[in-house]
C-alpha positions as MATLAB code, in Angstrom:
seq = 'XXXXXXXXXXXXXXXXXXXXXXXXXXXXXXXXXXXXXXXXXXXXXXXXXXXXXXXXXXXXXXXXXXXXXXXXXXXXXXXXXXXXXXXXXXXXXXXXXXXXXXXXXXXXXXXXXXXXXXXXXXXXXXXXXXXXXXXXXXXXXXXXXXXXXXXXXXXXXXXXXXXXXXXXXXXXXXXXXXXXXXXXXXXXXXXXXXXXXXXXXXXXXXXXXXXXXXXXXXXXXXXXXXXXXXXXXXXXXXXXXXXXXXXXXXXXXXXXXXXXXXXXXXXXXXXXXXXXXXXXXXXXXXXXXXXXXXXXXXXXXXXXXXXXXXXXXXXXXXXXXXXXXXXXXXXXXXXXXXXXXXXXXXXXXXXXXXXXXXXXXXXXXXXXXXXXXXXXXXXXXXXXXXX';
ca = [
       0.370   -0.103    0.091;
       1.355    3.309   -0.502;
       0.142    6.811    0.085;
       1.625    8.233   -3.599;
      -1.044   10.411   -5.369;
      -1.528    9.625   -8.679;
      -1.585   13.252  -10.530;
      -1.340   14.796  -14.149;
       1.258   17.340  -14.502;
       1.286   19.939  -17.465;
       5.113   21.031  -16.645;
       7.560   20.472  -18.571;
       4.945   18.166  -20.572;
       2.239   16.361  -19.800;
       3.367   14.115  -17.044;
       1.093   10.815  -15.834;
       2.539   10.068  -13.083;
       1.272    7.289  -10.393;
       1.230    3.768   -9.729;
      -0.329    1.682  -12.485;
      -0.131    4.429  -14.873;
       1.064    2.161  -17.650;
      -2.338    0.716  -18.717;
      -3.293    4.934  -20.335;
       0.051    4.134  -22.705;
      -2.681    2.969  -25.618;
      -4.457    6.349  -24.030;
      -1.729    8.691  -23.943;
      -0.521    7.405  -27.799;
      -3.643    8.006  -29.125;
      -3.565   11.527  -27.403;
      -0.188   12.397  -29.504;
      -1.405   11.649  -32.789;
      -0.226    8.397  -33.089;
      -1.725    5.134  -35.027;
       1.237    2.640  -35.863;
       4.036    3.676  -33.297;
       7.411    2.080  -32.575;
       8.390    1.354  -29.254;
      11.881    1.863  -28.877;
      14.046    0.423  -26.061;
      17.186   -1.487  -25.227;
      17.638   -5.194  -25.608;
      17.802   -5.877  -22.238;
      14.027   -4.972  -21.463;
      12.915   -5.716  -24.732;
      12.554   -9.881  -23.907;
      10.595   -8.905  -20.326;
       7.031   -9.110  -19.479;
       6.629   -5.234  -19.107;
       6.955   -4.818  -23.241;
       5.328   -7.506  -23.999;
       2.348   -6.419  -22.045;
       2.930   -2.781  -23.024;
       2.381   -3.688  -26.933;
      -0.673   -6.074  -26.218;
      -1.968   -3.209  -24.408;
      -1.658   -1.008  -27.668;
      -2.818   -4.142  -30.137;
      -5.690   -4.931  -28.074;
      -6.612   -0.921  -28.614;
      -6.218   -1.193  -32.745;
      -2.877    0.511  -32.016;
      -0.542   -1.370  -34.832;
       2.535   -1.254  -32.819;
       6.425   -3.048  -33.665;
       9.440   -3.044  -31.541;
      13.107   -1.593  -32.119;
      15.511   -2.540  -29.791;
      19.212   -2.343  -31.289;
      20.559   -0.108  -28.436;
      23.499   -0.253  -26.923;
      23.922    1.000  -23.015;
      24.989    4.036  -24.481;
      23.693    4.667  -27.656;
      25.546    5.348  -30.963;
      25.186    6.935  -33.983;
      24.774    3.388  -36.098;
      21.803    2.623  -33.350;
      20.109    5.337  -34.475;
      21.090    5.371  -38.472;
      19.051    1.537  -37.703;
      15.941    3.233  -35.667;
      15.147    5.933  -38.322;
      15.507    2.407  -41.027;
      13.364    0.397  -38.948;
      10.621    3.315  -38.517;
      10.478    3.851  -42.528;
      10.229    0.796  -43.153;
       7.563    0.294  -41.067;
       5.334    3.016  -41.915;
       5.316    4.283  -38.443;
       3.637    7.805  -37.242;
       5.685    8.014  -34.181;
       7.931    6.814  -31.316;
       7.293    5.312  -27.760;
      10.568    5.934  -26.183;
      10.865    3.223  -23.689;
      13.640    2.243  -20.671;
      15.923    3.981  -19.095;
      18.102    6.276  -20.589;
      19.433    4.896  -23.613;
      16.140    3.854  -24.686;
      14.671    6.984  -23.994;
      17.463    9.084  -25.823;
      17.611    6.843  -28.751;
      13.652    6.833  -29.362;
      13.906   10.833  -29.316;
      16.593   10.415  -31.495;
      15.025    8.285  -33.973;
      11.745   10.280  -33.752;
      13.860   13.547  -34.405;
      15.865   12.149  -37.587;
      13.066   10.257  -38.772;
      12.235   13.573  -41.099;
      15.612   15.444  -41.215;
      17.820   14.999  -44.316;
      20.923   16.715  -42.416;
      23.422   14.478  -40.276;
      22.596   14.305  -36.956;
      25.993   16.397  -36.439;
      24.381   19.035  -37.666;
      22.253   19.493  -34.611;
      24.554   19.523  -31.934;
      23.734   21.563  -28.601;
      25.894   24.096  -30.286;
      24.352   28.155  -29.993;
      21.549   27.864  -32.666;
      22.619   24.925  -34.726;
      18.983   23.542  -33.932;
      17.438   25.641  -36.411;
      18.896   23.300  -39.064;
      16.469   21.149  -38.286;
      13.013   20.705  -40.445;
      11.078   20.698  -37.680;
       7.801   19.154  -39.349;
      10.019   16.446  -40.071;
       9.894   15.431  -36.398;
       7.507   12.649  -35.319;
       5.912   12.337  -31.401;
       6.949   11.235  -28.770;
       5.667    9.763  -25.700;
       8.241    9.029  -22.939;
       8.153    5.650  -20.700;
      10.816    5.662  -17.989;
      11.879    2.753  -16.425;
      14.215    4.076  -14.168;
      14.696    7.090  -12.101;
      18.066    8.825  -13.372;
      18.441   10.687  -16.233;
      14.920   12.602  -16.517;
      15.536   12.243  -20.588;
      11.916   11.676  -20.736;
      11.127   15.540  -20.157;
      14.165   16.345  -21.769;
      14.726   18.665  -25.278;
      17.994   16.605  -25.731;
      19.337   12.823  -26.969;
      22.772   12.237  -26.461;
      24.218   10.082  -28.743;
      28.407    8.544  -29.122;
      30.123    8.987  -32.272;
      31.175    5.627  -33.052;
      33.934    6.933  -35.222;
      35.550    9.830  -32.702;
      34.394    7.921  -29.705;
      32.701   11.485  -28.209;
      29.572   11.820  -26.761;
      27.382   14.487  -28.197;
      24.100   16.804  -27.234;
      21.722   16.929  -30.176;
      19.084   19.169  -29.356;
      15.538   20.720  -30.304;
      12.884   22.112  -28.650;
      10.247   19.657  -30.602;
      12.517   16.831  -28.950;
      10.355   17.362  -25.593;
       7.899   13.928  -25.282;
       4.481   15.352  -25.950;
       3.503   12.855  -23.123;
       5.297   11.181  -20.190;
       4.230    8.480  -17.835;
       5.874    7.998  -14.512;
       4.785    4.461  -13.045;
       7.007    3.105  -10.234;
       5.528   -0.142  -10.594;
       7.634    0.010  -13.428;
      11.144    0.505  -11.935;
      10.523   -2.002   -9.027;
      12.223   -5.235  -11.229;
      15.400   -3.139  -12.008;
      19.023   -4.785  -10.421;
      20.692   -3.312   -7.794;
      23.341   -1.177   -9.509;
      21.041    0.156  -12.036;
      19.225    1.626   -8.712;
      22.447    3.195   -7.365;
      23.719    3.996  -10.541;
      20.617    6.208  -11.718;
      19.327    7.514   -8.774;
      23.584    8.644   -8.084;
      22.759   10.416  -11.864;
      20.062   12.209  -10.739;
      21.916   13.643   -7.557;
      24.439   14.556  -10.157;
      22.150   16.495  -12.443;
      21.322   18.544   -9.360;
      24.245   19.027   -7.480;
      25.897   20.350  -10.344;
      22.752   22.782  -11.739;
      22.694   24.187   -8.255;
      26.683   24.461   -8.450;
      25.909   26.074  -12.077;
      26.846   30.129  -11.534;
      24.255   30.559  -14.565;
      21.252   32.498  -13.257;
      18.021   30.388  -13.533;
      16.361   30.505   -9.932;
      13.421   28.485  -10.925;
      15.858   25.102  -11.620;
      17.654   25.984   -8.482;
      14.773   26.313   -6.686;
      14.162   22.535   -8.260;
      17.223   21.017   -7.970;
      17.426   21.409   -3.887;
      14.340   19.589   -3.665;
      15.380   17.062   -6.069;
      18.395   16.069   -4.216;
      16.465   16.111   -0.956;
      14.412   13.236   -2.596;
      17.259   11.970   -3.592;
      19.243   11.680    0.030;
      15.961   10.272    1.593;
      14.561    7.789   -1.155;
      17.524    6.330   -2.381;
      18.945    4.144    0.261;
      14.941    3.038    0.949;
      14.562    1.724   -2.676;
      17.840   -0.219   -2.068;
      17.617   -1.634    0.955;
      13.781   -2.447   -0.371;
      13.457   -2.603   -4.401;
       9.201   -2.996   -3.819;
       9.270    0.368   -1.648;
       7.114    2.123   -4.294;
       6.461    5.054   -1.914;
      10.186    6.083   -2.589;
      10.755    5.017   -5.960;
       8.105    7.047   -7.088;
       9.884    9.698   -5.267;
      12.628    8.934   -7.044;
      11.278    9.339  -10.425;
      10.130   12.239   -9.637;
      13.627   13.562   -8.932;
      15.055   12.103  -12.065;
      12.486   14.731  -13.821;
      13.656   17.249  -11.708;
      17.290   16.968  -12.080;
      16.714   17.226  -15.883;
      14.565   19.955  -15.839;
      16.736   21.738  -13.694;
      20.015   21.258  -15.506;
      18.749   23.975  -17.982;
      21.114   26.186  -15.641;
      23.948   23.574  -16.468;
      25.917   20.915  -15.446;
      29.790   20.478  -15.194;
      33.121   19.139  -14.169;
      31.094   15.480  -13.250;
      29.459   15.047  -16.837;
      32.144   16.484  -18.831;
      34.651   13.813  -17.272;
      32.154   11.132  -17.249;
      31.003   11.341  -20.917;
      34.324   10.634  -22.183;
      34.974    7.656  -19.163;
      31.871    6.446  -20.806;
      32.719    6.936  -24.822;
      35.971    5.277  -24.318;
      35.229    2.794  -21.568;
      31.630    1.976  -21.695;
      30.971    2.458  -17.943;
      27.610    3.446  -16.844;
      26.929    7.288  -17.488;
      25.517    7.229  -13.910;
      27.766    5.298  -11.923;
      30.752    7.467  -13.738;
      29.408   10.241  -12.563;
      28.895    9.058   -8.688;
      32.613    7.958   -8.296;
      33.795   11.404   -9.841;
      31.395   13.374   -7.966;
      33.061   14.089   -4.587;
      36.659   14.713   -6.391;
      34.689   17.333   -8.502;
      33.344   18.866   -5.183;
      36.425   19.581   -3.723;
      37.615   21.209   -7.599;
      34.818   23.302   -7.025;
      35.403   23.832   -3.675;
      36.414   27.423   -4.094;
      33.498   28.616   -5.599;
      30.733   26.718   -4.215;
      31.618   26.993   -0.528;
      29.780   29.572    0.624;
      26.726   28.385   -1.109;
      26.604   24.586    0.426;
      26.177   26.395    3.636;
      22.402   27.017    2.485;
      22.253   23.516    0.953;
      22.824   21.889    3.799;
      20.847   23.315    5.617;
      18.378   22.795    3.332;
      19.121   18.971    3.010;
      19.394   18.888    7.174;
      23.303   18.512    6.921;
      25.356   19.635    9.414;
      29.063   21.372    8.936;
      28.019   23.059    5.530;
      30.161   22.346    2.949;
      32.078   19.643    4.288;
      28.596   18.486    5.584;
      27.290   17.741    1.962;
      30.777   16.124    1.014;
      30.369   13.436    4.027;
      27.069   12.920    2.703;
      27.918   12.119   -0.631;
      30.978   10.302    0.768;
      28.461    8.082    3.037;
      25.977    7.671    0.668;
      28.290    6.595   -2.032;
      29.935    4.092    0.402;
      26.524    2.511    1.946;
      25.221    1.971   -1.582;
      28.448    0.085   -2.895;
      29.805    3.035   -5.192;
      33.441    2.059   -5.915;
      35.392    4.915   -4.138;
      38.263    5.118   -7.279;
      37.750    4.870  -11.084;
      39.206    1.334  -11.135;
      36.139   -0.243   -9.556;
      34.735    0.595  -13.138;
      37.527   -0.946  -15.103;
      38.699    2.110  -16.196;
      42.913    2.636  -16.410;
      44.833    5.737  -16.653;
      46.017    5.160  -20.201;
      43.989    7.795  -21.647;
      43.771   10.060  -19.017;
      45.015   13.115  -21.745;
      42.846   12.188  -24.017;
      40.280   12.022  -21.180;
      41.165   15.293  -20.167;
      41.357   16.939  -23.360;
      37.746   15.716  -24.213;
      36.084   16.578  -21.016;
      37.241   20.622  -21.413;
      35.707   20.422  -25.090;
      32.618   18.610  -23.931;
      29.468   20.810  -24.073;
      28.621   20.693  -19.855;
      32.202   21.757  -18.477;
      30.746   25.113  -19.470;
      28.651   24.986  -16.372;
      31.197   24.326  -14.257;
      31.799   26.787  -11.452;
      35.648   26.856  -11.893;
      36.798   26.749  -15.187;
      37.885   23.509  -16.255;
      41.423   23.469  -17.304;
      43.587   20.561  -19.194;
      45.037   20.502  -15.878;
      42.205   20.630  -13.947;
      40.889   17.994  -15.899;
      43.734   15.735  -15.410;
      44.003   16.941  -11.170;
      40.468   15.934  -11.078;
      40.923   12.315  -12.848;
      43.859   11.165  -10.915;
      42.231   11.707   -8.096;
      39.672    9.727   -8.697;
      42.028    6.967   -9.559;
      43.838    7.505   -6.480;
      40.691    8.115   -4.605;
      42.659   10.941   -2.468;
      39.802   13.430   -1.389;
];
């Protein structure tokens, strides 16, 4: 039994939140104007009952749905190309992005690219590059998250790895925002422990970096505060009891809040995680979790005063140090590796990682300018474990 409410939100898009709301998928798909949707997910989810049940409910409602699941944990350009080919071959008229970050991002990017004639890299999140896209060629999207981490279900971008250069790129367009989102905590209840931890820490990283970013966006900053509180309070509960739907619901909210909040900016946690993930195929959220304390220490001169307020809001004593200690304790309690070696990352590519990190689009939001020397210093500490 849960006291979680069943509610409809219209911020930042139409969100149907609550236990059992997955039953409304056919209605949501019809509301988005689809008759023949392509459900995009990852191979692990594709064989699970939740996907079979979703397809069965769509077909029962007269919707001619199909599944595409050739998606890597860190989606690459070839996954998007194959998805667009499947979309066109099947005569589909919209996409259901179903899954964790990989399924959501790949689904959104397939919908986006389904009607474009230019290469995907022409729409990277740089300046006004998004205006190069033909908005009429962007298919409608319904998003169904099955993890509580990326928040991609309420985002206007997708992350994809360039398979030639092994660099992660952010592709942006306002119309990539899903028309309808279904957030049903029951879909996250059987996530493996590692995925629960990694995705939850990803949500925390989004909120933490958005709060730390020096850019002016008070609305996003306020959302980041509550998102962090929800993660600190509910992630340990979910790891202890995977069937705690109330805690899982709060984490789904935190994930969405993190994605809304990082309109304000991200920072070095993400700019270092992106090249590590691209080069070593590590789990994005878990990589963020490893880098987190080392980046906080790097940023300390710029965020220490601000973290006095954060500590007070979260109920931690000791200001900045109290927040850092809470992050370290959370990582330890949840079994997050203290160093990158725990993710099977070595220092053979440290120079390349630093070079990639400083040009990553998220680096610009870091409260302390991220130079190559700074990126190397953070990486080295993440290897040695020296906080």
